[in-house]
C-alpha positions as CSV (number, residue, x, y, z in Angstrom):
1,M,164.6,114.9,108.1
2,F,168.1,115.7,107.7
3,H,171.6,114.2,106.9
4,H,172.3,112.7,110.2
5,L,169.1,110.7,110.3
6,R,168.8,109.6,106.6
7,L,172.0,109.6,105.2
8,T,174.7,106.9,106.1
9,V,177.9,106.0,104.6
10,A,179.9,102.9,103.8
11,A,182.8,101.1,102.0
12,L,184.1,98.1,99.8
13,A,186.9,96.4,98.2
14,L,188.5,93.5,96.3
15,S,192.1,92.3,96.0
16,A,193.6,90.2,93.2
17,G,193.9,87.4,95.8
18,T,190.2,87.1,96.5
19,A,189.1,87.9,92.9
20,L,189.4,84.2,91.9
21,A,187.7,82.9,94.9
22,A,184.7,85.4,94.9
23,P,181.7,83.3,94.7
24,P,179.3,84.4,91.9
25,D,176.1,84.2,94.0
26,S,177.0,86.2,97.2
27,I,178.0,89.8,97.9
28,T,179.5,91.7,100.9
29,I,178.5,95.2,101.3
30,G,180.1,97.8,103.4
31,M,178.1,100.3,105.6
32,V,179.3,102.9,107.9
33,L,176.3,102.8,110.3
34,E,174.7,99.9,111.9
35,P,170.9,100.2,112.0
36,P,169.3,100.6,115.4
37,N,166.7,98.1,114.4
38,L,165.2,96.5,111.0
39,D,161.8,98.0,111.1
40,P,161.5,100.8,108.5
41,T,157.9,101.6,109.6
42,G,159.2,102.4,113.2
43,A,162.4,104.3,113.0
44,A,164.0,107.0,110.9
45,A,167.5,105.8,110.4
46,A,168.4,105.5,106.8
47,A,170.7,102.4,107.6
48,I,167.4,100.4,108.0
49,D,166.1,101.2,104.6
50,E,169.6,100.7,103.0
51,I,169.3,96.9,104.1
52,V,165.7,96.2,103.8
53,Y,164.1,98.4,101.2
54,Q,163.2,96.3,98.1
55,N,165.3,93.5,99.6
56,V,163.2,92.3,102.5
57,F,160.2,94.6,102.4
58,Q,158.1,96.0,99.5
59,G,155.3,98.5,99.2
60,L,152.2,98.8,97.1
61,T,154.5,101.0,94.8
62,R,158.3,101.3,94.7
63,V,160.7,104.0,93.6
64,A,163.0,102.8,90.8
65,A,166.7,103.6,90.4
66,D,165.8,106.5,88.1
67,G,163.4,108.1,90.8
68,T,160.2,107.1,89.1
69,V,157.2,105.4,90.8
70,Q,156.6,101.9,89.6
71,P,154.2,99.0,90.4
72,D,155.3,96.7,93.3
73,L,152.9,94.6,95.3
74,A,150.1,96.6,93.6
75,E,150.3,95.6,89.8
76,S,148.2,98.6,88.9
77,W,146.2,101.4,90.5
78,Q,143.4,103.7,89.4
79,A,142.8,107.3,90.7
80,E,139.0,108.1,91.1
81,D,137.1,111.0,92.3
82,G,139.7,113.5,91.1
83,G,142.4,111.8,93.1
84,K,140.4,111.4,96.3
85,V,140.0,107.6,95.9
86,Y,142.8,105.1,94.9
87,V,142.1,101.5,93.9
88,F,145.0,99.3,94.0
89,K,145.0,95.9,92.2
90,L,147.3,93.5,94.2
91,R,149.4,90.9,92.6
92,P,148.2,87.3,93.0
93,G,150.4,84.6,94.5
94,V,152.5,86.8,96.7
95,K,153.8,85.2,99.9
96,F,155.4,86.6,103.1
97,H,158.8,84.9,104.1
98,D,156.9,82.9,106.8
99,G,154.8,81.3,104.1
100,S,151.5,83.3,104.7
101,D,149.7,84.9,101.7
102,F,149.7,88.5,101.1
103,N,146.3,90.1,100.5
104,A,144.1,92.9,101.0
105,E,143.9,92.4,104.7
106,D,147.7,93.0,105.1
107,V,147.2,96.4,103.3
108,I,144.5,97.5,105.6
109,F,146.6,96.3,108.6
110,T,149.7,98.1,107.4
111,L,148.0,101.4,106.6
112,D,145.8,101.5,109.6
113,R,148.9,100.7,111.8
114,A,150.9,103.5,110.2
115,R,148.3,106.2,110.8
116,A,147.1,105.1,114.3
117,D,147.4,107.4,117.1
118,D,150.1,105.3,118.8
119,S,151.9,104.8,115.5
120,T,155.8,105.3,115.8
121,N,156.1,105.7,112.1
122,P,158.9,108.3,111.4
123,T,157.1,109.8,108.5
124,K,153.5,109.6,109.7
125,T,152.5,112.5,107.5
126,L,152.5,110.0,104.5
127,F,149.4,108.5,106.1
128,T,147.6,111.4,107.7
129,G,145.5,112.1,104.7
130,I,143.9,108.7,104.7
131,D,140.3,108.5,105.6
132,K,139.6,104.8,105.2
133,V,141.1,101.6,103.7
134,E,138.6,98.9,102.5
135,A,139.0,95.5,100.9
136,V,136.9,95.3,97.7
137,D,138.0,91.7,97.3
138,P,141.1,89.7,98.5
139,L,143.2,91.3,95.8
140,T,141.6,94.8,95.5
141,V,142.1,97.6,98.0
142,R,140.2,100.9,97.9
143,V,141.8,103.8,99.9
144,T,139.6,106.9,100.4
145,L,141.6,110.1,101.3
146,K,140.3,113.2,103.2
147,S,141.1,115.3,100.2
148,P,142.6,114.7,96.6
149,D,146.3,113.9,96.5
150,G,148.1,113.4,93.2
151,G,151.2,112.3,95.0
152,F,149.7,109.5,96.9
153,P,151.3,106.6,94.8
154,F,154.7,108.2,95.6
155,K,154.0,108.4,99.3
156,M,153.2,104.6,99.2
157,A,156.7,103.9,97.5
158,W,158.5,105.1,100.8
159,G,160.3,102.7,103.0
160,D,158.0,103.9,105.7
161,A,155.1,102.6,103.8
162,V,156.2,99.0,103.1
163,M,153.7,96.1,103.6
164,V,153.9,94.2,106.9
165,D,152.2,91.1,108.2
166,K,150.2,91.2,111.5
167,A,151.3,87.6,112.4
168,S,155.1,88.6,112.5
169,I,154.8,92.3,113.5
170,A,155.9,91.6,117.2
171,D,159.4,90.8,116.1
172,I,159.8,93.1,113.1
173,A,162.6,95.1,114.8
174,T,164.9,92.0,115.1
175,H,163.4,89.5,112.7
176,P,161.7,91.2,109.8
177,V,159.2,89.2,107.7
178,G,158.5,90.8,104.3
179,T,157.6,89.8,100.7
180,G,160.8,90.6,99.0
181,P,163.4,88.7,97.0
182,F,165.6,88.3,100.2
183,Q,164.7,87.1,103.7
184,F,166.4,87.9,107.0
185,S,169.0,85.3,108.1
186,A,171.2,86.6,110.9
187,W,172.3,89.6,112.8
188,K,175.7,89.5,114.4
189,Q,175.6,92.7,116.6
190,G,178.3,95.3,116.0
191,D,179.4,93.2,112.9
192,S,177.0,92.4,110.1
193,I,173.5,91.5,108.9
194,T,173.0,88.6,106.4
195,L,170.0,88.0,104.0
196,T,169.3,85.0,101.9
197,A,167.4,84.5,98.7
198,F,163.7,83.7,99.4
199,P,162.7,80.5,97.3
200,D,159.1,81.4,97.0
201,Y,159.6,85.0,95.8
202,W,156.7,86.0,93.5
203,G,158.9,88.0,91.1
204,K,162.0,87.5,89.1
205,K,164.5,85.5,91.2
206,P,167.6,87.4,92.1
207,A,171.1,86.3,90.8
208,L,172.4,86.5,94.4
209,K,171.8,83.7,96.8
210,S,173.0,85.7,99.9
211,A,174.0,89.2,100.9
212,T,176.1,90.3,103.9
213,F,176.0,94.0,105.1
214,R,179.2,94.8,107.2
215,F,179.5,97.7,109.4
216,I,182.7,99.6,109.1
217,S,182.5,103.1,110.6
218,D,186.1,104.4,110.4
219,P,187.0,105.7,107.0
220,T,190.6,104.4,107.2
221,A,189.3,100.9,108.1
222,A,186.8,101.1,105.2
223,F,189.7,101.9,102.7
224,A,191.6,98.9,104.2
225,A,188.7,96.6,103.8
226,M,188.2,97.6,100.2
227,M,191.8,97.1,99.3
228,A,192.0,93.7,101.2
229,G,188.9,92.5,99.5
230,D,186.9,91.9,102.7
231,V,183.9,93.8,101.0
232,D,182.7,93.7,97.4
233,A,180.9,97.1,97.4
234,F,180.8,100.2,99.5
235,P,177.9,102.1,98.0
236,I,178.2,105.1,100.1
237,Y,182.0,105.3,100.8
238,P,183.1,107.4,103.7
239,A,186.5,108.4,102.4
240,P,186.1,110.5,99.2
241,E,189.6,111.7,99.4
242,T,190.8,108.1,98.5
243,L,188.6,107.7,95.5
244,D,191.2,108.5,93.0
245,Q,193.3,105.6,94.1
246,F,190.3,103.3,93.4
247,K,189.7,105.0,90.0
248,A,193.3,104.3,88.9
249,D,192.9,100.6,89.8
250,P,191.2,98.4,87.2
251,R,189.9,96.0,89.9
252,F,187.4,98.7,91.0
253,Q,184.6,100.8,89.7
254,V,183.9,104.1,91.3
255,M,180.1,105.1,91.1
256,V,179.4,108.8,91.4
257,G,175.7,109.7,91.7
258,T,173.3,112.0,93.3
259,T,171.2,111.6,96.4
260,E,168.0,113.4,97.4
261,G,170.1,115.7,99.6
262,E,169.7,119.4,98.5
263,T,172.5,121.1,100.4
264,I,171.5,124.8,101.1
265,M,172.5,127.8,103.0
266,A,169.1,128.5,104.6
267,M,168.1,132.0,105.4
268,N,165.7,133.4,107.9
269,N,163.2,135.2,105.6
270,A,161.5,136.8,108.6
271,K,164.5,138.6,110.1
272,P,165.5,142.0,108.9
273,P,167.4,142.7,106.6
274,L,166.9,139.0,105.2
275,D,163.1,139.9,104.8
276,N,164.4,142.0,101.9
277,V,164.7,140.0,98.7
278,K,167.5,142.2,97.3
279,V,169.6,141.4,100.4
280,R,168.9,137.6,99.9
281,E,169.7,137.9,96.2
282,A,173.0,139.7,97.2
283,I,174.0,136.9,99.5
284,A,173.2,134.4,96.8
285,H,175.4,136.1,94.2
286,A,178.3,136.2,96.7
287,I,178.5,132.5,96.9
288,N,180.7,130.3,94.5
289,R,179.2,127.0,94.4
290,Q,182.0,125.2,92.7
291,E,184.3,126.6,95.3
292,I,182.3,125.0,98.0
293,I,182.0,121.7,96.1
294,D,185.7,121.5,95.6
295,G,186.7,122.9,99.1
296,A,184.2,121.0,101.2
297,M,183.4,117.9,99.2
298,F,186.6,117.0,97.2
299,G,184.8,118.0,94.0
300,Y,181.8,115.7,94.5
301,G,178.5,117.4,94.2
302,T,176.1,118.9,91.5
303,P,175.4,122.6,91.5
304,I,171.6,123.4,92.0
305,G,169.7,126.5,91.7
306,T,166.5,125.6,93.5
307,H,165.4,122.9,96.0
308,F,165.0,120.0,93.6
309,A,167.1,117.0,92.7
310,P,168.9,117.2,89.3
311,H,168.1,113.5,88.5
312,N,164.4,114.1,88.8
313,P,162.8,114.3,85.3
314,D,161.0,117.5,86.3
315,Y,164.1,119.4,87.4
316,V,164.7,122.8,86.0
317,D,168.2,124.1,85.9
318,L,168.0,127.6,87.5
319,T,171.7,128.0,88.6
320,A,172.3,131.0,86.3
321,K,169.7,132.9,88.2
322,S,172.1,132.9,91.3
323,A,175.4,132.8,89.5
324,Y,178.5,133.8,91.4
325,D,178.8,137.6,90.8
326,P,180.3,139.5,93.8
327,E,180.1,142.9,92.1
328,L,176.3,142.4,91.7
329,S,176.1,141.5,95.4
330,K,177.8,144.8,96.4
331,K,175.5,146.8,94.0
332,L,172.3,145.0,95.4
333,L,173.4,145.7,99.1
334,A,174.0,149.4,98.3
335,E,170.6,149.5,96.6
336,A,169.0,148.0,99.8
337,G,170.9,150.5,101.9
338,V,172.7,147.7,103.9
339,K,176.1,148.2,105.1
340,D,178.1,146.9,108.2
341,L,176.0,143.8,108.2
342,T,176.9,141.0,110.5
343,L,174.9,137.7,110.4
344,R,175.0,134.6,112.6
345,L,175.9,131.4,110.8
346,A,174.9,128.2,112.6
347,L,176.8,125.0,111.4
348,P,175.7,121.5,112.3
349,P,178.3,118.7,112.4
350,P,178.7,117.2,108.8
351,P,181.7,118.2,106.8
352,Y,179.7,119.9,104.1
353,A,178.5,122.3,106.8
354,R,181.7,122.8,108.9
355,R,184.0,123.1,105.8
356,G,181.4,124.8,103.7
357,G,180.7,127.3,106.4
358,E,184.4,128.5,106.4
359,I,184.3,129.1,102.7
360,V,181.0,130.8,102.8
361,A,182.2,133.1,105.5
362,A,185.1,134.2,103.5
363,E,183.0,134.8,100.3
364,L,180.5,136.9,102.3
365,R,183.4,138.8,103.8
366,A,184.4,139.7,100.3
367,V,181.2,141.6,99.6
368,G,181.2,143.3,103.0
369,I,179.1,140.9,105.2
370,N,180.6,139.6,108.3
371,T,179.5,136.4,110.0
372,Q,179.6,135.0,113.5
373,I,180.0,131.2,113.2
374,T,178.5,128.9,115.8
375,N,179.4,125.1,115.5
376,M,176.3,123.1,116.8
377,E,175.8,119.4,117.5
378,W,172.6,117.9,115.9
379,A,170.5,118.2,119.0
380,Q,171.2,121.8,119.5
381,W,170.7,122.6,115.8
382,L,167.5,120.8,115.8
383,E,166.2,122.6,118.9
384,T,167.6,126.2,118.1
385,V,167.6,126.4,114.4
386,H,165.0,124.0,112.9
387,K,162.4,124.1,115.8
388,G,163.2,127.5,117.2
389,G,164.0,129.5,114.1
390,D,166.7,131.3,116.1
391,F,169.2,132.0,113.4
392,D,170.2,134.1,110.4
393,L,172.1,131.6,108.2
394,T,172.7,127.8,108.4
395,I,174.1,125.1,106.0
396,V,172.2,121.8,105.9
397,S,171.3,118.9,103.6
398,H,167.6,118.2,103.1
399,V,167.6,114.5,102.2
400,E,163.9,113.6,102.1
401,P,162.8,112.9,98.5
402,M,160.7,115.5,96.6
403,D,160.4,117.8,99.6
404,I,159.8,121.1,97.9
405,D,156.5,121.2,99.8
406,I,158.5,122.2,103.0
407,Y,158.4,125.8,101.5
408,A,154.6,125.9,102.1
409,R,154.9,124.9,105.6
410,D,154.0,127.5,108.2
411,P,155.7,127.8,110.4
412,Y,159.0,126.3,109.0
413,Y,162.5,127.4,110.0
414,F,163.4,129.5,107.0
415,R,159.9,131.4,107.5
416,Y,158.9,131.7,103.8
417,A,155.3,130.3,103.3
418,K,154.3,132.9,100.7
419,P,150.6,132.5,100.1
420,A,151.0,132.1,96.2
421,F,153.5,129.3,96.9
422,V,151.2,127.6,99.5
423,A,148.3,127.8,96.9
424,L,150.7,126.3,94.2
425,I,151.4,123.4,96.6
426,Q,147.8,122.8,97.3
427,K,147.1,122.8,93.7
428,L,149.8,120.3,93.1
429,N,148.4,118.0,96.0
430,E,145.0,118.1,94.2
431,T,146.3,117.3,90.8
432,T,146.6,113.8,89.4
433,D,147.4,114.4,85.6
434,P,151.2,113.8,85.2
435,A,151.8,116.6,82.7
436,Q,149.9,119.1,85.0
437,R,152.0,118.0,87.9
438,S,155.2,118.4,86.1
439,D,154.2,121.9,85.1
440,L,153.3,122.8,88.6
441,L,156.6,121.4,90.0
442,K,158.5,123.5,87.5
443,Q,156.5,126.7,88.5
444,A,157.2,125.9,92.3
445,Q,161.0,125.5,91.6
446,T,161.2,128.7,89.7
447,M,159.1,130.7,92.3
448,I,161.5,129.9,95.3
449,A,164.4,130.6,93.0
450,D,163.0,133.9,92.0
451,D,162.4,134.9,95.7
452,F,165.9,133.7,96.7
453,V,164.4,132.0,99.7
454,N,167.7,130.2,100.3
455,V,171.1,129.9,98.7
456,Y,171.0,126.7,96.7
457,L,174.4,125.1,96.9
458,F,174.6,121.5,95.6
459,Q,173.1,118.1,95.4
460,L,174.9,115.8,97.9
461,A,176.8,113.2,95.9
462,K,176.5,109.5,96.3
463,T,180.1,108.1,96.0
464,G,180.6,104.4,96.1
465,V,183.3,101.9,95.3
466,A,182.6,98.4,93.9
467,D,184.4,95.4,92.4
468,A,184.6,96.1,88.7
469,R,182.7,92.8,87.9
470,L,179.6,93.7,89.8
471,K,176.6,95.0,87.7
472,G,173.2,96.3,88.9
473,L,174.1,98.5,91.9
474,W,172.2,101.8,92.1
475,Q,174.4,104.7,90.9
476,N,172.0,107.4,92.3
477,A,170.0,107.4,95.6
478,P,166.4,108.5,94.9
479,M,165.7,106.6,98.2
480,P,168.1,105.4,100.9
481,A,168.4,101.9,99.5
482,N,170.7,99.1,98.3
483,D,168.3,97.3,96.0
484,L,170.1,94.0,95.3
485,S,167.3,92.5,93.1
486,E,169.2,93.2,89.8
487,V,172.7,92.8,91.2
488,S,175.0,90.1,89.6
489,W,178.6,89.2,89.0
490,S,179.7,89.5,85.2
491,E,181.6,86.4,83.9
């Protein structure tokens, strides 16, 4: 899944005039994109999860602000049979917003619906490994997988895997009913969605009584709304060029964090001369990451040296392996016997790609590689590059969490799928021990960096603005989410 599907943007503000009047128990949040519906189990738009994940809907597990997997509707779980069977102990006393009880039957309904032949779940691969789901008793569920999967608790933490109720499923798109701290209240099409605190929530009651998500698509309007105090927070603010103005104003806090978006210049590893690792290494050393971060992203972004999020506890900093060194690039190209090389560079619409592409082209020209740039709309990029593999170079953000396994897919658009890497991912899938999984993830990061599969540029930044008195908003985005359960106003 890519930037246009999963990443949305937004804005916020507060003026001195409204500061005194701001009620301590409500919040207005700015978002750039309005969701197409409110069913996270049926559509891929990030804007859905940014409203409902952990607010309206919850899963068996959840992803916390630091990216770790935590208990949610399952208070604990046990891996059995080497990770082929998972037994989840459900929390007692959990109610859906319509008053019905949450129990094992809801888990069976949710998971069977997600993996059914006619399922419209946007990430159906999360559920394809399930063989059967059974109720041991009303508060215990046994999930049997087709083969061991050490990552199954993480898969259950996705927005696509939240628990739903059969009784209310018909209206989930327009009137979602979940188990979270907030319940759906109103949707003014084209304007806003409002949630209110759920009085019978099973967990710690939120400090907020209501939350309104306002849709403001224009960056200039987003800036104006912030300044006028029409919104209290814009967690993914669409006008980074104005962030310095907010930084200089004590009424605001600017929150800069990371997303799951690895921004890469992908290379077609099957196409000569890109099938030669020396040529790929030469291209990697020709690129100045900081120049792209500064020139394309107004300085926001974290340099990466492999396909992994820097905020993840298992991240290995391998940026030195592909450090900017144009003289080394020229040397490697000469050793590979490559000269007068022209490569096609396909660029999808986001600014990181279009602006970054111009910088990359100049840097490659400096080491003797010419580029032919083609600007593509998303539909054309998905068809030609991602599906068809008809490209030499392209720039894109991969925003799915923990997606290093894409390098094991065959076919996949950058045409890598080295057998040793495929075996490594297979071993990772079958491993449940956390320390062993950590080691395997580090090996995987290192292998693709050693093979210079792609040019690893930067982790897409999450740049937000909020009223200085707000506490508890997520700084990083390990999932597309605005979890409001811990958000409060300071006195």
